C-alpha positions in Angstrom: 40.5 22.7 -15.0 38.3 24.6 -17.4 37.7 28.3 -17.0 34.6 30.2 -18.0 33.9 33.9 -18.8 30.8 35.1 -16.9 29.1 38.5 -17.1 27.4 39.7 -13.9 25.0 42.6 -13.6 23.2 42.5 -10.2 24.0 41.1 -6.7 27.2 39.4 -7.9 28.9 42.7 -8.8 31.6 44.2 -6.6 30.4 45.3 -3.1 27.0 43.6 -3.6 25.8 40.9 -1.3 26.6 37.8 -3.4 29.9 39.0 -4.7 31.7 36.6 -2.4 30.8 33.8 -4.8 33.3 35.2 -7.2 36.2 35.3 -4.8 39.2 33.7 -6.5 37.9 34.5 -9.9 39.7 36.9 -12.2 38.1 40.3 -12.8 38.6 40.9 -16.5 36.7 44.1 -16.9 35.1 46.5 -14.4 33.2 48.4 -17.1 31.4 46.0 -19.5 28.1 45.8 -21.3 25.9 43.5 -23.3 22.5 43.5 -25.0 19.5 42.9 -22.8 16.7 44.6 -20.8 17.1 45.0 -17.1 14.2 44.9 -14.6 13.8 45.2 -10.8 12.0 42.1 -9.6 11.0 43.8 -6.3 12.7 41.0 -4.5 16.1 42.7 -3.9 17.7 41.7 -7.1 17.4 42.4 -10.9 16.6 40.2 -13.8 17.7 40.4 -17.4 15.5 39.7 -20.3 17.0 39.0 -23.7 16.7 42.0 -26.0 18.7 43.4 -28.9 17.3 46.9 -28.5 18.6 47.6 -24.9 21.9 47.5 -23.0 22.8 46.2 -19.6 26.0 47.2 -17.7 28.1 45.0 -15.4 31.4 43.3 -14.9 33.2 40.4 -16.7 34.9 37.6 -14.8 36.9 34.4 -15.5 35.8 31.6 -13.2 36.5 28.0 -12.5 34.1 25.0 -13.0 33.4 25.0 -9.2 32.6 28.7 -9.2 30.3 28.4 -12.1 28.4 25.6 -10.3 28.0 27.9 -7.3 26.6 30.6 -9.6 24.2 28.1 -11.2 23.0 27.2 -7.7 22.4 30.9 -6.8 20.6 31.6 -10.1 18.4 28.5 -9.8 19.8 27.0 -13.0 20.3 23.4 -14.0 21.5 22.3 -17.4 18.9 19.6 -17.7 16.2 21.3 -15.5 12.8 22.4 -16.7 12.1 24.4 -13.6 14.9 27.0 -13.9 14.6 30.4 -12.4 17.2 31.7 -14.8 18.7 30.3 -18.0 22.4 30.4 -18.7 23.3 31.5 -22.2 26.4 32.8 -24.0 26.5 36.1 -25.7 28.9 38.9 -26.7 30.2 41.2 -24.0 31.8 44.5 -24.9 34.5 46.2 -22.8 37.4 48.6 -23.1 39.8 45.7 -23.9 37.7 44.2 -26.7 34.9 41.7 -27.0 34.3 38.4 -25.2 31.8 35.6 -25.5 30.6 34.9 -21.9 27.9 33.2 -19.9 25.1 35.4 -18.7 22.0 34.6 -16.7 18.7 35.6 -18.3 15.2 35.1 -16.7 13.5 31.9 -17.8 10.5 32.5 -20.1 8.0 31.1 -17.7 9.2 33.5 -15.0 8.8 36.7 -16.9 6.0 37.7 -14.6 8.8 38.6 -12.2 9.9 41.5 -14.4 8.4 44.2 -12.3 9.9 47.6 -13.1 12.1 48.4 -16.1 15.6 49.8 -15.2 16.0 52.4 -18.0 19.7 52.9 -17.4 20.5 49.2 -17.6 22.6 49.6 -14.5 21.6 48.0 -11.1 23.9 50.3 -9.1 22.8 53.4 -10.9 19.1 52.5 -10.4 19.6 52.6 -6.6 21.7 55.8 -6.6 19.0 58.3 -5.8 18.1 56.4 -2.6 21.2 57.9 -1.0 21.2 61.2 0.8 24.7 62.2 -0.4 26.9 60.8 -3.1 30.6 60.8 -3.7 31.4 62.1 -7.3 34.8 61.7 -9.0 35.5 64.5 -11.5 38.5 64.0 -13.7 37.8 66.5 -16.6 36.2 69.9 -16.9 34.0 69.4 -13.8 37.1 69.9 -11.6 36.6 73.6 -12.5 33.8 75.7 -11.1 33.3 78.2 -13.9 30.4 76.5 -15.5 28.9 75.5 -12.1 28.6 79.2 -11.4 27.1 80.0 -14.8 24.5 77.3 -14.2 24.0 78.6 -10.6 24.7 75.1 -9.2 28.0 75.9 -7.6 26.4 75.5 -4.1 26.2 71.7 -4.8 29.9 71.4 -5.2 31.3 73.2 -2.1 32.3 70.0 -0.3 35.5 68.6 -1.7 36.4 65.3 -0.1 39.9 65.3 -1.6 42.1 64.2 -4.5 41.0 60.8 -5.8 43.5 58.3 -7.1 41.9 55.9 -9.6 44.1 52.9 -10.5 43.7 50.8 -13.6 42.4 53.5 -15.8 44.0 56.0 -18.2 42.6 59.5 -19.2 41.9 59.7 -22.9 40.1 62.2 -25.1 38.0 59.6 -26.7 34.8 61.4 -27.6 34.6 63.7 -30.6 32.7 67.0 -30.5 32.5 69.6 -33.2 35.5 71.5 -31.8 37.7 68.6 -30.5 37.9 65.8 -28.0 36.5 65.4 -24.5 37.9 63.5 -21.5 37.2 59.9 -20.7 38.6 57.2 -18.5 39.5 54.0 -20.2 40.2 50.7 -18.5 43.7 50.0 -19.8 45.9 50.3 -16.8 47.6 53.4 -15.6 46.3 56.0 -13.0 43.9 58.9 -13.1 43.8 61.7 -10.6 40.7 63.8 -10.0 38.6 65.8 -7.6 36.1 64.0 -5.4 33.0 66.0 -4.3 30.3 65.0 -1.8 27.1 66.1 -3.5 23.4 65.8 -2.6 21.3 63.4 -4.6 19.3 66.2 -6.2 22.5 67.4 -7.9 22.7 64.3 -10.0 20.1 65.5 -12.5 22.4 68.5 -13.4 25.4 66.2 -14.0 23.3 63.9 -16.2 22.3 66.9 -18.3 25.8 68.3 -18.5 27.3 64.9 -19.4 24.7 64.1 -22.1 23.5 61.0 -20.4 20.1 61.2 -22.1 21.7 61.2 -25.5 24.2 58.4 -24.5 27.3 60.6 -24.8 28.4 59.7 -21.3 27.0 57.2 -18.9 27.2 57.0 -15.1 29.7 54.4 -13.8 31.1 53.4 -10.4 34.7 53.1 -9.4 36.8 52.4 -6.4 39.5 55.0 -5.6 41.7 56.2 -2.8 42.0 59.5 -1.0 45.0 59.9 1.2 45.4 56.2 1.4 41.7 55.5 2.3 39.7 53.3 -0.1 36.3 54.6 -1.2 34.0 52.2 -3.0 31.4 52.7 -5.7 32.2 56.4 -6.3 30.1 57.9 -9.1 31.8 59.1 -12.2 31.0 59.3 -16.0 32.5 57.4 -18.9 32.1 57.8 -22.7 29.6 55.4 -24.2 31.0 55.2 -27.8 34.7 55.5 -27.5 36.7 56.6 -30.5 40.3 57.4 -31.4 41.8 60.2 -29.3 41.3 63.8 -30.6 43.0 66.9 -29.1 40.7 68.9 -26.8 39.8 72.5 -27.7 41.8 75.1 -25.9 39.0 76.3 -23.7 38.2 72.8 -22.5 41.9 72.0 -21.7 42.1 75.2 -19.7 39.1 74.2 -17.6 40.7 70.8 -16.8 44.1 72.3 -15.9 42.6 75.2 -14.0 40.3 73.0 -12.0 43.1 70.5 -11.2 45.6 73.1 -10.0 46.2 72.9 -6.3 44.4 69.5 -6.2 46.2 67.2 -8.5 49.8 66.3 -8.1 52.4 68.4 -10.1 53.6 65.2 -11.7 50.2 64.3 -12.9 49.4 67.8 -14.2 52.7 68.0 -16.1 52.0 64.6 -17.7 48.5 65.7 -18.6 49.8 68.9 -20.2 52.3 66.9 -22.2 49.7 64.5 -23.4 47.4 67.4 -24.6 50.4 69.0 -26.3 51.2 65.8 -28.2 47.6 65.4 -29.3 47.5 69.1 -30.5 50.7 68.5 -32.6 49.0 65.5 -34.3 46.0 67.5 -35.5 
């Protein structure tokens, strides 16, 4: 039986209404991206237009022949059809584990009138984020500390702490280089990351976007599943580095923020491991 890599970016993603069609497939990467321009069709689902100048975010799966046929049916695609809603093409998908050629569904040329509203972020989940009254936000770096919240006079947004989030399948790395050292990131390479989960109002998101450099593509919003006291929480907002590089030791002031913010929230074992990791990076300078 042949297997196929497929990149999904809309209603086939985890916790979306058509995700059941991927049951039994292998999730290769939760955080993946490819070139393309994303639009809201106004019909409850997005559409991707081929573009080399834009980026679309989604997930990468390995599926069977039967599953691929079911996806073709959903997307209105036939290999020999001239009346396709979407075309199925192969293109390069980038993720934390490498690069993969995968199938992706792009809007057929004759249906481009359906491209209603551009989704600037390239992320269907992020596009609908502001429709929520409150949002769960997973902080694993300096945002666990409230010193800069107070300086920016936004600390009132971060008063409701839901608990300590346990994120499986990721490792904390200092993969973005600033003038004075590295900044924290979560990389999909196994392991576990602990952090602080806040419940924030939707109007707080603009502050986080500015702080994380979303506009300059330093970080981007991402969505993860994590547990708090054994309860699973789905599609929790966090931020990941866009252009990941080799790890660099964080500056002392930044490391202090992380460790200070994590004290009394993160487990002693995790904090000690984090301190050791930072110390090793500092010695390698």
